[in-house]
Every structure is written in C-alpha cells, then in structure tokens.
C-alpha positions, 0 to 999 in steps of 0.5 A: 441579489438584484437582476435576473437569476436563471435557475436550473443546472448550469452547463460546465464552464470551459477551461477558457472561462475558468481561466479568463472569464471569456471564451476568447483566447489570446492568439499564440505567439511564434518563437523565432531564433537565429543562433543566440538571438530569439524573438516572439512574433505576436500579431505582427509585433516583436516581443521579448527580444533576447540574446544568449538568454538576456532580454535586450528589448521588451518589444518592437511594434508598428502601431496605428492609433486613431484620433482618440488614441485607440489602437487598430488591430491590424488585419494581417495577410500574406504572412511569410516566415523563413527560418535557418540556423543563423537567420530568420525573416518575416514579411507580411501585409497589414490593413488598419481600417474602420468605417471612415478611413483605411491604411495599409502597410507592408512589413519586413523583419530580419534577424541574424545570429550576431544579434542584429535585427531589422524591422522595416515598414512602409505605410500607404494610406488608401484614404485620408487617414487621421491619426494620433500616432502611426509608426514604430514604438520600441520598448526597453524593459523596466529593469533597466531603471538607473542603467546607463544609456547613450543618446544620438539625437536627430541632429547627430549630437551624442549625450550620456544619459540614464534610464530614470530610477524613479518614474519620470512624469515627463519624457526623459529623452527627446529627439532620438535617432539612436539609443544605446543601452547597457544590457549587461556588464560586457554587452551594449545594444544600439537601437537606431530608429529611422523615418521620423523624430522619436522621443521616450516616455516612462511607461511605468506611469501607466503600469507598463513594465517598460520605457517606450520610445515612440514616433512623433513628438507629443509637442506637435499637433495631434491628430494629424492627417496622412494624405491618401496616396502618400508613402511613409517609411520607417525602420528600427535597426538593432545591433549589439557590441561586446560579449554576452556571458549568457544568462543562467538557464532557469527551469521553465516551470519551476519556482522556489519560494523561500520564507525568512524572518519577520519584516517591519511592515504589516498587512495593510487594511483591505477594502473594496469599492462601492460605486453608486450604481452598485450600491443596491446590488451590494446591499442585496448581496450582503450575506456574501459580503459578510463572508468577504469581510472588507475592512473598509468601503470606498463610496462616491459622490459627484457634486457636478450632477449629484450622482451618489447622493441618492445612494447615501442611505444604502451606503450607510446600510451596507457599512453598518451591516459589514461594520466597515468604515466608509471612505468617501470620494467626492468630485467638485466642479471646476472653476467653482468655489470649493466650499459652496460646492461641498456644502450641500454634499456635507449636509446630505451626508449628515442627513443620511446619518453617514459617519465617515472614516476618511474623505478624498475631494478632487476637482473634476479637472484632476480626473483627466490627463494633462501633459506636464506644463499644460494649463489647468483650470485655476480653481478650486486649488488644492489649498481651497479644497483642503480648507473647505473639506476641513471645515465641512468635515472637521473630524474626518481624515482628509486624503489627497492625491488623485482619484485617477491613476498614478500618472496623474499623481506624478504629473501633479505632485501632491502637497502632502502638508495639506492632507492626512494621507495620499492616494491614487489608483491604477489600471492594468489595461491602458496600453495593452490588454493581452494576458502577459502585458496585464500580469507584467503591470504587477512588476511595476507596482514597486516602482510606483510605490517607491516613486510615490514615497519619494514625493510624500516621504513618511505620509500615510499612503493608500491605493485604490480602488484598483482593478484590472479594468478602467474605472475611468478614462483620463485619456479620452471621452470615456471607457470603452464598451466590451459587449463581446467579452474581449481583451480591450484596452481602457474598458470598464468590463474586463472579463478576467475579473471573473476568472482565475486570472483575476484571482492571481492578479489580485493576490499579486497586486495586494502582495506588492502593496503590502511589501511596499508598506501601504496603510491600506489598499482597495481592490475591485467592488462588491458587484458589477464589472469590478465586483467579486460577487456575480450579478446578472447583467448585459455582457456578462458570461453565460456560465455565471448567469446560469448558476442558480443563486448568486455566484462568487468569482475566484478573487472573492476567496483571495480577498476574503482570505487576505482580509483575515490577515489585516494588521498581521506582521509580514514574513519575508517570502522571496521568489526565484525566478521572479515574475512567475509566482506571487507570494505573500506571507504573514505571522499568525500566532505560532504559524506562518500563513503563505499565499501563492499565485501562479501568474502564468498560463503554464503549470508551475512546480513550486518548492517552498523552503522554510515552512515550520509545520510538517504538514500544514493545511493547503487550500488550492483554487484552480481549474479543477475546483473552479465550479465549487469555488464560484458556487460556495463562498466558503469553499476555502474552508471545505477544500483544505487538505494537509500538505507536504512536499512540492506544490503543483499550481495549474494556470493562474491557480491560487493556494494558501498554506498554513 
C-alpha cells in the first residue's frame, strides 16, 4: 500500500465515525405540529410538510447562493418558536456572509391546524451582493410524477398541467405565481409564491427526489447584484382544500420484506473505477482487490493533457492480476479532429499491451453542463467520434452517452444507433449533502433508469462509476475541497464513503440498478476518496490512518459479496413501507441469497417473509462489528451465524441472509 501507514494499536472509532466516517454530525431537526399539520424545522428550512400523515411538500427553504452556485450556510440567531395545539410560529434572523459580501434576512413561519402555512422573508444586503439565486425554493415530492397540477401564471392566467412522468430535461413549468396539485383523491394543495417570478425544474435530473420551484428564471442573467441597502420581500403561502382521509399509520421502526418468485432480470456485472491518480495505490493493494473481485475496471485517459497515459502499464497489471476486463474512458479536446486526437491514445494503449473490453469516448464539452438549447462546440460530433473510435478500436465495444451525470445525458440525448451501449454516472450531493437527502437520491434511481430506457429502447445500459461524492463538477470550475470532513455539496471527498452509511448506500444503489435491468454498474474505486480500501492521505479520518496495515471500508464487504452474485437470477423482494430498507435477492443453486440495508439512522426491525431455509446463515455488518469489518477483508465469512425470526438492523447496518 502506498503512502504512510501508522503502526500501533488504534484508538476505537466513535459511533459517529462508524456510521458516517466523520466526527461531524447532522444538526437535529425539530418537529412542529398544528393539529394534523406537521413540519420539520431544519437549519431555518422546512422539510416534510405533511397533513393527516400525507406528505404535501418535501420542503420550503429561503436559499442564498453565490456566483458559483455555492449555497451559503446561514448563521441563525434570535430563533423564537411558539407552539400551541392548533398553531405554531417561528421567527429568526439569519446572515449569509463571506470575505467579500454580506446579506441579512429576517424570516417568519406560521402554521395552522387547517393546513395553512406561511413562510415569509425580507432580505437586506449589507454590501453589494452578487448572487445566482436569493429567495425561496419549494420542493414537491417526486412521487407526484404523472399527477395533475393547476398552474396560475404571473399574468393571472390558469392552465391545467401534470408533473412529468419521465424526467424532463428542461423546465416543465414557467412563470409561476401559484401551483395547485393533487395530494390525494380528495385533497388539493395550493402553493402561492410571491415577490418575484418563479419556475420549476425536475430535480430528479440530479438525483433529488423532488420537483423544485425556484426564484428567478434561468433565462435571466446570473450572477446578478443585490444592491447594498435594498429590500427584497418574498413569501410562500400554502393552503389546502378538500378532505384528507389520512394515511394508514406505519410502525416507525418496522419493515417487512416479502420474497416472491424469480424475476426475468439477472444481477448485473459489478465493477469499480480505477482513476489514473489511484492506479499505483490500487496495484499496491492488489491482495485486497482480489478479495473484492470486481468483474471489470473503468480506467481513464484524457487526450487533452495526456493524463492516464503514463498509467497504462499499471492498468494492465491490475487488470491481469484480477482477471478483470478494462472499460476505458477517453476525453477528447473540443474543436479538434476526433481521429487525430484519438490516434496517439490508441497507439499508446496498443504499445502497453492493453486489451480493452469496451471504450467510451467523450468530447470535453460534454463534461460540462449546458442549458437546453444552448450552443455547444460544433466538433467533434457524435458521428465523428463514433467513426474515429470504430476505426481505432475495431473489435472493442463502443459506449456512448456521458461520462458526467444523467442530467447531461437527458439534455443531450444519446444517438443509440452509433454505439453498442449507453452509459452515464450520478452524484448524490449536487444540491444537498445532509444524510437524509443523500439517501433519498436512491428513490430517484428507478425514474432515472426508466427515463433513460425511454430514450434508448432495448440498447444495453450501464451506469458508473458512481459514488456519493462528485467525480467531477459539470456546474462549476471544479469539485470542492473538504479538509474538515464535513457534508459538503459537490466535493470529491465525502466522508460517508468510509462508514456504514456508504455500505448501506452502495447496496441500495446496486439494488436499484439490478431491478432496473442494467447490464453493468460500476461503483466507487479501488482506493482514494472514492475507494473501498483505505490509504493514508490528507483529509482522511485519523482512526483509519492509525490502523496497522491497510483497512477496508464497510462498503468493501458489500461490493465483494454482491460481485459473487453477478449473472444470478433475481428474486422479487418487496419492501413495505418503502424507503427505510433496501433489499436485493437472487437465486443461488437451491437457496435464496438476500441482502438488506437499513437506510436510516434509526434501528429497524425487519420481518422477512418467504425464506425457504429454516435457519439460514446470517452475516451482519453494524456498529458493533465495525472494527472487525474494517481490519479483516474476509470478515463476512468469519461472522456468519445461523438465523431465525425477525432481524434487528442498527443504523445503516447491512446484512446477508443465505
């Protein structure tokens, strides 16, 4: 293993590190009630607005974003909360500031038992303040896909509409003053937004489980300046009409998993990334990688600066040691001949004796975000790239789509006839980085998969390498540094990769891809910030650095275990209520193998219906077994025990039965 390894007995990991890889914890929210109306107050924002147990809105927030789309964390003071049986009110003052500028705003929130809710804000810049967005955003839950909506425009006109079923690449609704939606068969909610012009985007593009109505149309110039001493008032007002039947109460910490018959789909091939900067470290960790046993490796070369060419020999050595085929990503410069750019890359790959199973070639422009209709560089075109790649690599499968995220694929639809498969990646921390928002991105994967299928038909479909963190930032100059191991949007160093959270997320991600019928999915990397094997580096967690010898993260065991199921026939595993536990099952000879992950920070009791064996083997990775899991890459085998009855899963715990 490359780098510095500290010897000696490590101090025990705290529960916070075991769960999320960092001592930093999410600030707790506060539940507010007014009769059947309930909301969560979270750092000045409202989340999970429900009425009679039915979710009405996913959230309302007053956000301040800088000229690079970074979101300020408001400094809140003078917070006052009053609650009664039929009402609540909240007031506070907040400041958003950095070294160049400062803005203050005052907020007032009121809620009543009839379901009405008001969130008002008055912003006053204390300096000239450059911003890309300052004002309210309203989040409607993604489960509204396909449901009816009524739109009141800024000019007072009204139209009937629907929330998009497939993910919309552009704004589905413009010029919004009020939006009325069908909450349930007898209940409608009207959200009126005042103080500016608002429009909606389909946030499922970025993995968020919501539709976002936001202030200031994107067609207007940004960043724009709020002048010192000016006053900016906005308000969101929610009202309900009709009758709420009420949702059936669900036990807060109980989940039922029911196993059914065999599905037509099979487990996908499971691979990992092998970034150029981690190639040497991966080779040094080859013994652990053999235990992980990925079915393929995703390597990269950048023809703009030659990055990755020096690592070709190392790529080959790692691939040969693992007997894993290589999928190569290649980036070409814009406004250049594709064949001329690709020729030296092809020669270098041949010279290194590297055999490729597949190749994906992208123009540099496609690494960045482009608004629908925006003018892109004219060359190289998809047709030129396809022709040049077929000529340079005649016997290699050609992939198309995006090396960036689904958003970019959706805005530049793939021409599937030119390629052998379509691919893209995802990032779970584009707009929010708190734990719940990250796990909620798993809810959106089925919509991403269905929307891609609608574009490409039966063309083979792959995803990855994906990870919680951001492998690139299409929306700014680069990924954000994270020296303090915080939860940060669009950073390439998310601490949860190291904890049980990362293991649970990984299982949930692969489960969604498997059920979606994907050919292959790549997650994470061998080592480094996206890795499953720890290596000493700046900004890592001291506990892992103190372990004598290379450590593995809990997600290592998930990847190693799931890789054993590649190609197996999937078994139906339904989960009720959805969202708390991920389940993935397959048929293996005469038995069923079931994987489960608790996607919440609370313990869950899981009832499994349909297990065929009386006392199947149970392996569990949780906070109690964390230290054994990180020190022993074969821990899954050593901690297996017979199982009977219900299963208790601690926060973000993962279990295998069978």
